[in-house]
C-alpha positions as CSV (number, residue, x, y, z in Angstrom):
1,M,58.3,127.5,130.4
2,L,55.0,126.0,129.4
3,N,52.5,128.3,131.0
4,R,49.9,127.5,133.6
5,R,47.0,127.9,131.2
6,R,48.3,125.3,128.9
7,F,49.0,122.9,131.8
8,L,45.4,123.4,133.1
9,A,44.0,122.9,129.6
10,S,45.8,119.6,129.3
11,T,44.6,118.2,132.7
12,V,41.0,119.6,133.2
13,A,39.3,116.6,131.7
14,L,40.8,114.2,134.2
15,A,40.6,116.6,137.1
16,A,36.8,116.4,136.9
17,H,36.8,112.7,137.9
18,P,40.2,111.9,139.4
19,L,39.0,108.9,141.4
20,A,37.3,107.3,138.5
21,A,40.3,107.9,136.3
22,A,42.6,106.3,138.9
23,I,40.5,103.2,139.1
24,T,40.0,102.7,135.3
25,A,43.2,103.9,133.9
26,P,45.4,101.2,132.4
27,L,49.2,101.1,132.9
28,M,50.7,103.5,130.4
29,I,54.3,104.1,129.6
30,D,55.1,106.9,127.1
31,S,57.8,105.8,124.7
32,H,58.8,109.1,123.3
33,V,59.1,112.5,125.0
34,H,61.7,115.4,124.9
35,V,62.8,117.6,127.8
36,F,64.9,120.8,127.6
37,E,65.2,124.1,129.4
38,R,67.3,127.2,129.3
39,N,70.0,126.5,131.8
40,P,73.5,128.0,131.7
41,R,74.9,124.7,132.9
42,F,73.5,123.0,129.8
43,P,73.7,125.4,126.9
44,F,71.9,124.6,123.7
45,A,74.1,123.7,120.7
46,Q,75.3,126.4,118.4
47,G,72.7,127.2,115.8
48,A,69.9,125.5,117.7
49,H,66.4,127.1,117.6
50,P,64.4,125.8,120.5
51,P,60.8,127.0,121.0
52,A,60.1,129.9,123.3
53,D,58.6,127.6,126.0
54,D,60.9,125.3,127.9
55,A,59.8,121.7,128.6
56,P,61.4,120.8,132.0
57,P,61.0,117.4,133.6
58,E,59.2,118.8,136.6
59,L,56.3,119.9,134.3
60,L,56.4,116.6,132.5
61,L,56.0,114.7,135.8
62,Q,53.0,116.8,136.7
63,L,51.4,116.0,133.4
64,M,52.2,112.3,133.8
65,A,50.7,112.2,137.3
66,A,47.5,114.0,136.2
67,N,47.0,111.6,133.2
68,H,48.1,108.4,134.9
69,V,51.2,107.8,132.8
70,A,53.5,105.8,135.0
71,R,56.9,106.2,133.3
72,T,58.4,107.8,130.2
73,V,61.3,107.3,127.8
74,L,63.2,110.5,127.1
75,I,64.7,111.0,123.7
76,Q,67.7,113.4,123.4
77,V,66.3,116.5,121.8
78,I,68.1,118.0,118.8
79,H,68.6,121.4,120.6
80,Y,71.6,119.9,122.4
81,R,72.9,117.9,119.4
82,W,75.4,115.4,120.6
83,D,75.8,116.7,124.1
84,N,73.7,114.4,126.3
85,S,74.7,116.1,129.6
86,Y,71.3,117.6,130.3
87,L,69.5,114.3,129.6
88,L,71.9,112.5,132.0
89,D,71.3,115.2,134.6
90,V,67.5,114.6,134.4
91,L,67.9,110.9,134.8
92,H,70.1,111.3,137.9
93,R,67.7,113.9,139.4
94,F,64.6,111.7,138.9
95,P,65.8,108.1,139.3
96,G,63.3,105.4,138.2
97,K,61.0,107.8,136.4
98,F,62.7,107.8,133.0
99,H,64.9,106.0,130.6
100,G,67.0,108.0,128.3
101,V,68.0,107.6,124.6
102,C,71.1,109.5,123.5
103,R,72.3,110.9,120.2
104,V,75.8,110.5,118.8
105,N,77.2,112.0,115.7
106,P,76.8,109.4,113.0
107,E,79.6,110.9,110.9
108,D,82.2,110.7,113.7
109,P,84.4,107.6,113.5
110,D,84.5,107.7,117.3
111,A,80.7,107.4,117.6
112,P,80.8,103.8,118.8
113,D,83.1,104.7,121.7
114,H,80.9,107.6,122.6
115,L,77.9,105.3,122.6
116,S,79.7,102.9,125.0
117,Q,80.4,105.8,127.3
118,H,76.9,107.0,127.3
119,T,75.7,103.5,128.0
120,A,78.0,103.2,130.9
121,D,76.7,106.5,132.2
122,G,73.1,105.1,132.2
123,L,71.6,105.9,128.8
124,R,69.6,103.1,127.2
125,G,69.7,103.4,123.5
126,V,70.7,105.7,120.6
127,R,68.8,107.7,118.1
128,L,69.9,108.3,114.5
129,S,68.1,110.7,112.2
130,P,69.0,110.3,108.5
131,A,67.3,112.9,106.3
132,A,65.6,111.9,103.0
133,T,68.0,114.1,101.0
134,A,71.6,113.5,100.2
135,D,72.5,114.9,103.7
136,G,71.3,111.6,105.1
137,D,73.2,109.3,102.8
138,W,75.6,108.5,105.7
139,I,73.1,105.8,106.7
140,R,74.5,103.9,103.7
141,G,78.1,104.7,104.6
142,P,81.0,102.8,106.1
143,L,80.6,104.3,109.6
144,M,77.3,102.6,110.1
145,K,78.7,99.0,110.4
146,P,80.8,99.6,113.5
147,L,78.1,101.8,115.1
148,W,75.3,99.3,114.7
149,Q,77.7,96.5,115.8
150,R,78.5,98.3,118.9
151,C,74.9,99.0,119.6
152,S,74.2,95.3,119.3
153,Q,77.1,94.4,121.5
154,L,75.9,96.8,124.2
155,K,72.4,95.2,123.9
156,I,70.6,98.6,123.7
157,P,68.0,99.6,121.1
158,M,68.8,101.5,117.9
159,T,66.0,104.1,117.4
160,L,65.5,105.8,114.1
161,L,63.8,109.0,113.1
162,A,63.8,108.4,109.4
163,P,61.5,109.1,106.5
164,I,59.7,106.2,104.9
165,T,62.0,106.4,101.8
166,R,64.9,105.5,104.1
167,M,63.4,102.2,105.2
168,P,65.1,100.1,102.5
169,D,68.5,101.5,103.5
170,L,68.0,99.9,107.0
171,V,67.6,96.4,105.6
172,P,71.3,95.5,105.2
173,L,72.1,96.9,108.7
174,I,69.2,95.0,110.3
175,E,70.2,91.8,108.5
176,A,73.8,92.2,109.7
177,N,72.7,92.6,113.3
178,P,69.8,90.1,113.8
179,E,69.9,90.3,117.6
180,L,69.7,94.2,117.7
181,T,66.4,95.8,118.7
182,V,65.5,98.4,116.2
183,V,62.7,101.0,116.9
184,I,61.2,103.0,114.1
185,D,59.9,106.4,115.2
186,H,56.5,107.9,114.2
187,M,55.6,105.2,111.7
188,A,58.5,106.5,109.5
189,D,56.3,109.6,108.8
190,C,54.7,107.9,105.9
191,P,52.4,110.3,104.0
192,L,48.8,109.1,104.0
193,D,48.5,109.9,100.3
194,R,51.4,107.6,99.5
195,P,50.1,104.2,100.7
196,D,52.5,102.5,98.2
197,Q,55.4,103.8,100.3
198,L,54.0,102.3,103.5
199,Q,55.2,98.9,102.1
200,F,58.8,100.0,102.8
201,L,57.9,100.0,106.5
202,L,55.7,96.9,106.4
203,A,58.5,95.0,104.7
204,L,60.5,95.3,107.9
205,A,57.9,93.2,109.8
206,R,59.8,90.1,108.6
207,F,62.5,91.0,111.1
208,P,61.4,90.0,114.6
209,R,63.5,92.6,116.4
210,V,62.0,95.6,114.6
211,F,59.4,97.7,116.5
212,V,57.3,100.7,115.6
213,K,56.0,103.7,117.5
214,I,52.5,104.5,116.3
215,S,52.9,108.2,117.1
216,D,52.3,111.5,115.4
217,L,48.9,110.6,113.9
218,W,48.1,114.3,114.3
219,T,50.8,115.5,111.9
220,L,50.0,112.9,109.2
221,S,46.2,113.1,109.3
222,H,44.1,115.3,107.0
223,Q,41.1,115.0,109.3
224,A,40.1,116.3,112.7
225,Y,40.7,114.5,116.0
226,P,40.7,111.5,116.5
227,Y,42.3,111.2,113.0
228,L,40.5,108.3,111.6
229,D,42.4,108.4,108.3
230,A,45.7,108.0,110.2
231,Q,44.2,105.3,112.3
232,Q,43.6,103.3,109.1
233,M,47.4,103.3,108.5
234,V,47.9,102.3,112.2
235,R,45.7,99.3,111.5
236,K,47.8,98.2,108.5
237,I,50.9,98.5,110.7
238,Y,49.2,96.6,113.5
239,D,48.2,93.8,111.0
240,A,51.8,93.5,109.9
241,F,53.7,93.8,113.2
242,G,51.1,92.8,115.8
243,P,50.5,94.6,119.1
244,R,53.6,93.2,120.9
245,R,55.9,95.2,118.5
246,L,54.0,98.5,118.6
247,M,54.0,101.3,121.2
248,W,52.2,104.5,121.7
249,A,53.9,107.9,122.3
250,T,52.9,111.5,122.9
251,N,56.0,113.1,121.4
252,W,55.6,115.9,123.9
253,P,56.2,118.9,123.7
254,V,56.5,118.8,119.9
255,S,52.9,117.6,119.8
256,L,51.6,120.7,121.6
257,K,51.4,122.4,118.3
258,Q,48.3,120.2,117.7
259,L,47.1,118.8,121.0
260,P,47.5,119.2,124.8
261,Y,49.1,116.3,126.6
262,A,45.8,115.0,128.1
263,K,44.2,114.8,124.6
264,L,47.2,112.8,123.3
265,V,46.8,110.3,126.1
266,E,43.1,110.1,125.5
267,L,43.6,109.5,121.8
268,Y,45.3,106.2,122.4
269,R,43.4,105.2,125.6
270,D,39.9,105.9,124.2
271,H,39.9,106.3,120.4
272,I,41.8,103.5,118.7
273,G,38.7,101.4,118.3
274,F,40.1,98.2,116.8
275,L,42.3,97.3,119.8
276,N,41.1,94.8,122.3
277,A,42.1,94.8,126.0
278,E,45.1,92.6,125.4
279,D,46.3,94.7,122.5
280,R,46.0,97.8,124.7
281,Q,48.1,96.3,127.5
282,E,50.9,95.5,125.0
283,I,50.8,98.9,123.1
284,F,50.4,101.0,126.3
285,A,53.1,99.3,128.4
286,G,54.1,95.8,127.5
287,T,56.2,96.5,124.4
288,V,58.0,99.5,126.1
289,Q,58.7,97.3,129.1
290,R,60.4,94.7,127.0
291,I,62.6,97.3,125.3
292,W,63.1,99.7,128.2
293,P,62.4,97.7,131.4
294,F,61.0,99.7,134.3
295,G,60.2,96.8,136.5
296,L,56.6,97.8,136.9
């Protein structure tokens, strides 16, 4: 599990002034986090390579409380592949704290029915991850039409971890499902040195049901914290989509390679300088609440 030293390092800044933090902290809902742990009841998928440290929900809840993050959307981690049992168990053990987004096998013709079952069990969305290589060409294949239609019928969001070069492949699917909420993870991982490719993402702004997570600045940036070069790209996305279609995220615990949880929260709360108070309210909580309502 994540060790005590790492936990303390992530919370020490707020611990110094907990009362002041509680008074001034805005409502924050994290739109993208993973949880997993070594548990014989929920084995990892064959061939999975999870990190040495577990990321259990109990630790996540401690971090959330220490950093005034009210709720979190849990994204099915790849270590379990298409088995969403652990994610469902977490939701049942901690009702009201989380929403969960499942995975289904996009190359399985029964994926729409699996999605219906997961939705009936309480999961609120699905995530697809087409690679940039030929391995991800299924996003253009015949199995996508029924899966996207089912997602639209279920009225749950379609979340995509896809590279920037895959954005044009989404256009026919979005056009065919105009009522479907589509969420693009991590700004489509657009390289900062390829600003021409960012247009593939910005072009989706014409679809009113497409939303973007302005996350993973730390992996895209070539600069030190607070990643001003990546913030310039965030500004372009902000100008195209507007604050009501953007949301922040920590991507914990993947992000621990670069930053502790507290610094991730601080990055969005204190260092995105072009956002006004109304923008922050939308990006911190408003957008997430419209896609994954928590009733706060």
